N, C-alpha and C positions, 0 to 999 in steps of 0.2 A: 504495500499500500503505500502510495507517494505520500510526501507530506503537502506536497502542492500540484493537485491534478489539473489537467489541462481543461480548459472550457471554451468553447465556440457560443457565439451569440448570432442566431439568424431571425428571419421571417419568411414566411410566405403570404403574399399580401397583405404585409403588416400584422398578422398574425405572428407574434413574436415568440422565441424560444431560449431557454440557456441550453446547450446540447454538450453532453458529457460523456467523451470518447471512453470507453470501457470495454474494449473487444474481448478481452478474457475474465471479465467479471472480477478483476481482484482491485480495482481502484475504489469500486462504491460497491463492496460485498455485504450482504446481511443487512442488518438495519441502519448502516452508515447514511443511507440514502431515504431517510424516513420522512415523515409528513413537514415536522418541523424545520429539517435540512430544506425541503423544497420549498417552503413557505419563503425560508430567509434567503434562496438563491433568487425566487420571484420577487422579491421585495425591490419596489423601483425607487426605494430610498436609501436602505441599508443594505441590499443587495445587488444582484447584476440587473433584476427586472426582466419581467418575462409573463405570458400567458400560461406557460407550463414549462415542463422539462423534459427533455427526450434523453435518454441514455442510449447509447449506439453500443450494444452487448449481442454477442452470439446468443441464439436460442437455448444452446445447452447450460448456459449459466443463468438461465432465469428459472426459478424453483415451480412457478404456475405456467410454463411454457406447454408442457405436456397437455395440461389440463385444458387448455384453449385451442391447441392447435390440432391436437388428436393425431390423426394418421399424417396429417401435412407437415409433423414437426421436423422429420428428415428434410423436407424438401425447403426449409425456412432457415437457411444459415443464420439469417440476422433477425433480432426482434426488436422493436420498438417499444421499449420500456417508458410508458407515456405517463405522467404525472400533471393533472390540473394544479393551478397557482396555490388551490388550497391545500394542497399535499394529497388529495385523492387519487388515485388510480382512474384513467380514462381509457376507454375500450379503444378508441380509434380518433383519427383526426387526418382528415385530406390535407390541409396544409402542412400540417406535421410531419408525415410520412413523405410529402415531396421531398422537405428539408432534410428529413433522414438520410435519403437516398443522396442528397447532393453532399451532406456531409461525408457520408461514406466515401463517395468520389473524391472529395477534396481532401480526406484522411489518407487516400491512397490504398483504401481497404477494398475497394471495388474500382474497376475501370468503366470509365462512361461506355465505351464502344459494347462493352458487354452487357449492359442495361437498356440499350436501344428496343430489345424485343420484351423487355421487363424482368424482373426478379422476382422472387415471392419473399415477403417480409413477413414476420410474425408479428400479430399485434393481440391484444385482449379482446379484440373483436372477430378473431380469427384471421386466417391467412390473407394478404393483399398483394396482388401483383401491381408495381410500380415501375415506372420506365424512364429514360431520358428522353425527350423530345428533339428532333433535328435543331429547332428554334432556339436552343438554350434550355428551355423549359423542362416540365417534368408532368407525366400523367399517371394518375392511378386507377386502377378498377376497384371501385368502392363497393362492388357487389349490388345485388337489386335494392331499391326501394321498396319497402314493406309497409303497408299501410294497416293500422291496426284499431282505427277507431276516428271519432271527431272530438275533439275537445277545445277548451277555451283558456284564455290567461287574461289577467288584469294588467294592465299596463298605463301607465300615467292616469289613471283616473277610469279609464275606459276599457271594456272587454272586447277581445279580439278572439274569433273563433276560427278553427282550421283544422287540416289534417293532423292525426297522429301518426308519424313515420318514423319507422326504426331504419336506421343506417349502420348498424352494429350500436348504436347509442340512440337513444329517445330525443324525438323533435316534435314541435309543436309548430307547423307551417300554416302561418296566417296570412291570408291574402287581404288588401286592406286598400280603400281608396283614400284613406288618413294619408297625408304624406310623411312617410317613417322618418324624414329629417327633423320633423317637429316634436318629436316622441322623446321624453325623458326615460332612458335605461338606466339610471343610476342605482335604481333599487330592483332587486330580483321581483319578477313578475309573480302573481299568486296564481297558482294552478291547479289543477284537479290531482291531489295526490293519489287516489284511486288509479286513475289510469296511468300515472306516472310515479310509481311507488320508488323511484331511485332518482327522481328529480328530471327535469327536461330542459332542452337548449328551445330557446324560443326565437322563431325566425317571423320578422314581421317585414312584409313583402309588396312592393308596388309593382304593378305590372305595366312595362312601358310599352311593349308589342306582346299580345297575347301569344303564349308559347314559344317566343321566339327572345324577349329581353325583358329582364327583372332589375330591380333595386333592391336591396337587402340590407337590413340590420339584425343583428344577433345578440341575444343576451344567453351565454354560455353559463352552463352549470357548473360551478366550482370556481368560476372565473370572474363574470360580470359582463359587461358589452364587451365584445372584443371587435379588432379591426376587419376581421374576415373570420369564417369557419368553413372548412370545408366541407364537412359531412353536412352543416345547415345549408349550404350551397346546393347540395345534392338534393336534400329535402325540400327545398324551396322550389329547384326548378321541376322536380316531380309534380308537386303541388300545382305549380304553373300550367304544365302540361296538362294534368288533369282537368284543370279548370277550364280549360280550351277543349276539351273533349278528345284529349290524345294520349296513348300511352307510350310514345316514343317521339324522339327529336332532338335538337340540340339548342341550349338556351345560355344564352351569354347574361352572365350574373356579375352586376357592379355591387360592390361592397366598399365600404369607406378607405378600405386600404389597397383598392385596385380592383382589376377584372379578372374573373375566372370563365371557364367553358365547361359545360356539364352537358353529356351525352348520355340522354335516358333511352333504354328500351325496357321489355318486359324482363329480360334474363339479367341486366347488369345496368351500372351506372358508371362512367369514366369521367374523371374530374382532371382538367389540364389548368395549369397555371406557373409562375414563377416560383423558384426557390432562390435566397439571397443570403450566403454568409457575410457578416457585419464585421466581426471582429474574432481573433483568438489570442488566448492568454492562459494565465494559470491563476488559480485561486491563492491567495496569500495565506500564509500561516496563522496570521494575527487574526484574518478576518474567520479563519477555520478554527481557531483555538486549539489546535493542535500542539 
């Protein structure tokens, strides 16, 4: 265990993360990366700041990888050990997994050319295929969007109804005519705990062109409002297509942090967008308390 672990900072459409290289699981073993440490790392005043933490680690060194990956364990060399800013575990993140692959390439752990056809990466939402795009961005096969009911959330004194959608994690995708830029998302929306017992990501969606182009804001469980949410973009694109009477198509999704593209069909959902590393360095012994 090193006294000063290496650390990267990066983002996908400004959904930002602290990235911890730990290929063999020796830098952050066991309880060292506990909820308190994650909160410290993500603290924007006393830490590095981020919407979450991504640990770059091989699946063989993640105790619960076999449980979530099952028969695909051997096919997933790498595991995205993802924590929300509050220290809780996150099943999946479309922005995070693009950054995860970009960091693996930047660290020399994978060759970019080998990623063009996609590689399987383990997540707590199951295996996901993620790959490099010729334009320098990244794509990820997010799996199918699965609607499991209708729900509502109270935001800024108003009630918004929408589709309950699973992308490996739970979403409430609510289309609205209210300009989403006018809403106050500084507090967690009230929601139906019976429908969403593990919490929910709330998407508020303006349709700019039916079934083609939407604008999105997201309150992410365990984090708060984020500049972008990959799984949220997928859930929102699915809901926008369904509202237009379609079950497939490609939707441009504008988020506060940039632009994403989501291709939806009944079998799966593919998210495409950028991933950027901002800085690299090491944690100081003084901050760690070692």
